[in-house]
N, C-alpha and C positions, 0 to 999 in steps of 0.2 A: 504494500500500500504506500509506504514511504517512497519507494523507488519511482512509482508511477505518479505520485502526487507532487513531487518536487518541481517538475517542469511547469505545470499550470500555476503552482504557487509562486514560482520564480517570475512568471509573466505578470501575475497579479500585482507583484511588488511595484511595478512601474506604471500601473493604471492610475491616472489622475483622479483625485477624490471628486472633483466637480463632474467628471463624466459619470460617476456612479449616481450622483443626485439627479443628473439629467436623463438617466437610463439610456445613455448613448455610448456605451463602450464600443470602440471600433474593433473591427475584425483584423486590423493590421497585424501581420505575423512578425514577431520579433523574438530573438533568443532571450532567455533569462540571463541575469548577470552571471559573471564568471564564478562567483562564490557558490551559486546554486548548481552550476555545471560540475564543479569540482566535487561538491557534496554528493551529487547524483552518481558520479563515477565511483566514489568511495563506497556508497551504499550498494551499487551494483556488484562491485568487487567482493564485498562482504556476503552478499546474497549468493554469488557463485561459490565462494569458499564454503558457506554453510551447506549448499546443495551437494557439493562434491564430498565434503568432510563427513556428512551424515549418511552418505550412500553406502549400500552394502558392497557394490562393485564400483569403485571409484573410476575405473577406466570407462565403464559404460556411462557413468554420470558426466564425465568430462566430454565424451563424444556427443552426448545429448546437448550439453550446453553449447558446444561449438556448432553443432547442427542447427540449433535454434537460432543462433546469431546469423548463420549463413542463410537460413530459410527466410527470416524476417528481412534481411538485406535483399534477398532475391525478390520477395513480394513487394518491397518498396520500389525496387527497380522495375518490376512489371507495372506497377501503378504509374510510375513516371513515364514509362513507354506508352501506356494507353493514353495518358494525357497529352504527350507529345504528338502521338498519331492523330488524336482528335484536333489538336491545334493546327495541324498541317492539312487537314481535309479541306477541300474547296467548300465555299459557302453554299449551302443547299437553298433551293428556291422554295422548299417546303418549310413553312414557318415553324411548325412543331419540331421537325427534325433539326432545324438550325438552332433552336433554343436548347434542345437536348444535348447536341454536340458541344455547344458553348458552355453548358453547365458541367460537362465532364472535365474541362480543363481550366475553368475559371478559378481565381483565388478562393480558397476555402471550399473547393469541390469535395464531394463525398467519395471520389474515386479511391484515394489512398485508404480511407477507413473501410470501405467495402472490400477491397482486395486483401487488406491485411487481416480483417476479421473472418472472412469466408474462405480465402484462398487455401490456408493450411488445413482447415477442417475438410474441405472438399477433396484435397489431395489425399488425405488419410482415408477418407471414405472410398475414393476410387481405388486406392491401393488394396483395401480390405476386400472390396467386391470383386476385383480382378483376381486376387489370390484365391478367394472362395470359389469363384467360378471355375478356375483352372484345376483346383483340387477335386472338386466334384466331377469335372470332366475326366480327370485322370483316374479316379478310383471307381466311378460308377458308370458314367456315360461311355467311357472308353473301354469297358469290359468287352473283350472280343466275343463275337457272335458264336464262335466255335471253341470257346475256352473250355478246359476240362471241368466237368461237374464235380469230380472228387479227386483227391489225392489219397493214396493208401500208403502208409509209412510203416517201416519195420516189418516187412514181410520176410520171414526166414527163407534163405536161399533154397533150403530143402523143400519148401512148400510153394515156391514161386510158380511152377508150372500148374500145380493143382489150383492155386489161387486164381490164376489167369483163366483157367477153364471154368472155374466157378463163376467168375464175373461175366464171362460170355454167355453162360447159361442163365444167369440171373437177369441180365440186361442184354438180350440177343441183338438188339438194334444199335447198341452202343459200341464205341471204339475203345479198345484197351491198349495201353502202352505200358511197357515194363522195362526198367533198366536196373543194373546192379549199382549199389551205392556203398561207399565207405566214408569214413570221416578221417580227415587228416589236417595237419597244421603246417603251414609254410615255415620252415626253420631257416632257410637261406635262399638267396637268388643271386646269380652271377658272382658267386663266391663271397657274398657279403651276408652277415647274419641279419635276420629279420629285424632285430632291434636297431640296426644301424642303416637300414635301407633309405630312410627319409623319403617316403612316398608322398605323392600329391594327396590333397584332402579327399578326393573322390575315390581313391584306391586304398586308403589307409585301413579301411574296415576288413580287408581280406587277411590282414596280419594279426587281427585281434583275438581270434579264436579258431576252433576247428572249422574246416570247410567241407562241404559235400564234394565227393570225388566220384568219378565213374570211369569206365573203360568201354571202348566200342571200336568196331572196325569201320563204321560208317559215320559220315558227318551228321551230327544230331539235328533233328528237325528244329526249325526256328533259328538255326545258325547259318551264317554265310561266310565262307572262307575268303579272307581279304589279303593274307600274306602266307607264303610258303605252300607246301603241298601236303595233302592228306595221305597217311599211310594206308596200305591196302588191308582188306579184311584178313588176309593170310600173313600179315607182317609178323616176323618172329625174331627181330633184331633187338638191340638195346632199347630200354624204355624211352618212349617219346611222349611229349605232352602238347596239347593244344590249349592256348590261353585266350581269354576274352581280350579284344584289342584295347579297350579303354583301360582295363586293369594293367595290361602290359605297358602301355604308355605311362600310366601313373607310377609304375615301379621301375621305369626306365629300362625295360627289357627289350631285347631284339632276338631275331631268329638265331638259334644256335646256343643261346645262353642256357645255363643249367639252373634248374629249380630243384630244391631238396624239400620233400614233404615227409613229415613224421606220421606214419600210419601204424597204429597198434604198437607203439614203442620202437619202431624200426624206421630209420631214415632211408627214403627211397629217392635216389637222384634220377632226373630225366632231362633230356634236352628238348628245348622248344622247337617243334617241327613246323608249326603254323599258328596263325592267329585268326580269330573269328569275331564277327559282329553278331551279337545275340539279341533277339527280339524278346526282351524280358516281359513286355506288355502282353505278349501272346499267352502268358501264364502256363505254357507247356513245360515239360521237364527239360531243364538245361542246367549247365554247371559252368563255373568260371574255368575250372581245370578238367580237361577230358584226356584220358591216357590211352595209349595203345593197348590192344587186347592182352598182351603178355606182361604188362607192368605189375599187376597184382596177382599173378598166377599162384593159386594155392592159398591166398589170404582169405580168412573168413569175412563174410560180408552179408548184408541184407539186400532187399530189393525195394524199389520205389515204383509204384504204378499209378496210372491215371485212368479215369473212366470218363468218356465224353458222351453225353446223351444227346440225341438229335432233337428231342423235345422234352427238356427237363420240367419237372413239376415237383411241388412240395411233397405230395403223396408218394410219388415214385422214389424220391430221394429218401424219405423216411423208411420205405420198404427195403431199399438197398442197404442202408445203414444197419437196420435190424438184422437182416440175414447175414451180413458180413460179421457182425458182432457175435451172432450165435455160432457160426461155423469156425471163424478165425478170431477168437477173443484177443489174441496177442497183436493183431493188426490195428493200427490207429486210422480211423476214417476222418478226413477233413473235407467238409463241404465248401467248395471254393466261393460260391455266391454268398453263403452265410458270412464267410470271412470278409468279403468285400463290403457287404452291408454293414458289418460291425465297424470296419474302417471308415466307411462313409458316415456312420453315426458319430464316431469320434471327431471326424473332420467337421461335421455340421455343428457339433457342440462347441468345438474350439472356435469356429468362425462366429458363432452366436456370441460367445464371450468377448471376442475382439470387436465385434460390431457394437456391443454395449459400450465398450470403452471409446470407440470412435464416435458413437452417438453422443456421449458426454462432451467430447471435443467439439462436435458440431453444435450442440446446444449452447455451449459456452461461446462459440463464435457468433451464434444468432443473438445472444444477449449483448455481446460486445457491439455487434452491428446496430442493435436497437439503441444502445447508449450513444453510439456515434451519430445516429440519425436524430436522437433527441438533442444532442449538443448542437447540431446544426439547424435546429428547428427555428430559432430566431432569424437566421439568415434566409430561410425559406419563406418565412412570413413577410420579411421586408421585400424580397424578390416578388412575391405574389402580389403584394399591395401596390408596388410601383408599376408592375406590368398591367394590373387591373385598372389602375388609374390612367394608364396610357391607352386603354381600350381593349386589352386582351380579355377574351371570354374565359369563363370557368372551364369549359370543355377543352379549349385550346391549351390552357395551362396544364390541365390534367393529362392530356395527351402527350405534351412535351415531357412532363415528369415521368410518365410511364415509359416512354422511349429511352429516357436517360437511364432509368433503373434497368431496363432490358439490356441496353448496350453494356453497362458496367457489369451486370450479372453474367452476361454471356462471356465477356472477356475473362472474368474471374473463373467461370466454369471451364473455359478452354484451358486455362493454366492448370486448374485442378485435375482435369482429365489427362493432360500431357504429363504433368509431374507424377501423378498417381500411377499412370500406366507404365512409365519408365521405372519407377520404384518397384512395382509389382513384377515387371519383367526381370529385373535384376535379382529379386528375391526368389522367384520361381526357378529361374535358369541357373543362377550362381549358387544360392544357398541350398535349394531343394533339388537341384540338378534334374528338373523335369522340363518337359516341353511347354511352351507358352502359346496360348491362343487368345487374342484380344477379344474381350467380351463387350461387344458393341451395345447390347441392350442395357447392361448395367451402367455403362458410361453415359448413354443417352438419358437414363433415368436420373443420374446425378446432375446433368445439365438442366433438365426440366425442374428438378428440386431447387437448384440454385436460383433459377429465374423466378420461381414461385416465391421463395423466401425473400429475395431482393425486392421484387415488385410489391409483394404483400406488405412488408414492413415499410417500404418507401411510401406506399399509398396511404398508410395510416397517418404518417406525419404530414403528407401532402394535403390530405383532406382537412386536417386540423388547421394547416396554414391557410388553405383557401377559405375556411370559414371565418377567418379574422376580418373584421370590418375595417376598411381603409382609413376611415376618419380617426378611429381610436389609435391606430399605429402611427399615422402621420402627425398626430398631435405631439408625440414624444420625439420626433426627429429634430 
């Protein structure tokens, strides 16, 4: 309160007393005296120190403070750019439009107040809606049409054939896929211990715990060979491995490098024979590391299977789960759509919580905008009285003010959409490492909301100003 109150208090210091008695304080803009500016800087520095000092994570608090300063500077620059653009526009022959454009760049214009109060809130709202839309698309709308209905885990290798035959009899129209699976941990690559590899952020996870491994003589479905050559089904040489391309790049690996994986307490070295791009969104069976058929010869392992139904239904899924549990109690059944729905529910709840926080930001922005409009109410009254005295009709003045608020609100909304979309793109692609699709509908909704708020609040003050009788106001000039 002290920080934001010092500036107007400093300006009040130089207001002549006679002007107060005449009710004719001018709107001339001037800076407060130097003592007030120095005091403001001291209070701001103390405020920043308190915010950072009391924060749990001081680094995050410092980034927030710096970002806030940058954002407010950017918003102020946007406001100045809007005013400069309006100032350079040719004079319109349409009276209401000419008045609206003049009001945007005149001294004491509402443009900086509207942009500063609504710009940040709209940018945050656009960011949230874009992230929410992309997460929903990623986890729900993007669910492949032919995604597996079930995953079956921990199938004993001795029962693998019998289990597959059972699935084909239980769901004869469905597709069954089965692969051997082991668990192993990467202990070194290209001669460097895993703890010293220094991988990129999007590849670090493969070193943290055991990974699923498999072996096969054919290129796995959902994989595309991009470097090297695939071994044949009858390959019987030294162990070879195929690695996912992005992980290989993150670990700085190339063809011919050696990877050592610890499986069941034994280190298994293998040379990188090729690299693959994997379509993880297909939800089919796939692995980061795929080995040649002879790599784990004789090692105990389990099997992993999927069941893809042509026409899945809740009743059919329940029947399959029950029959599998009755005949193979040691096998774990995972219903894919149920998992995706659970993830979607978590994402929706998270988005709802973030929307609540952004709504508070937007409500605060609306309150600030209302205060700014109230502060400029006297100037609106004077403008309206003078223009009405010169012959302007109530309808023409109302139209001019509506156009003014529409133009300012639209400019602010455009900034919010651009800034919010860029922020959402960076968060989705860089932090979440997901694909980004711009959500035009949500962006348009934010623009409409900004116009409604700006014009609505502006009209409230405008109608009050237009209701003032010219004689009463002119008597105090």
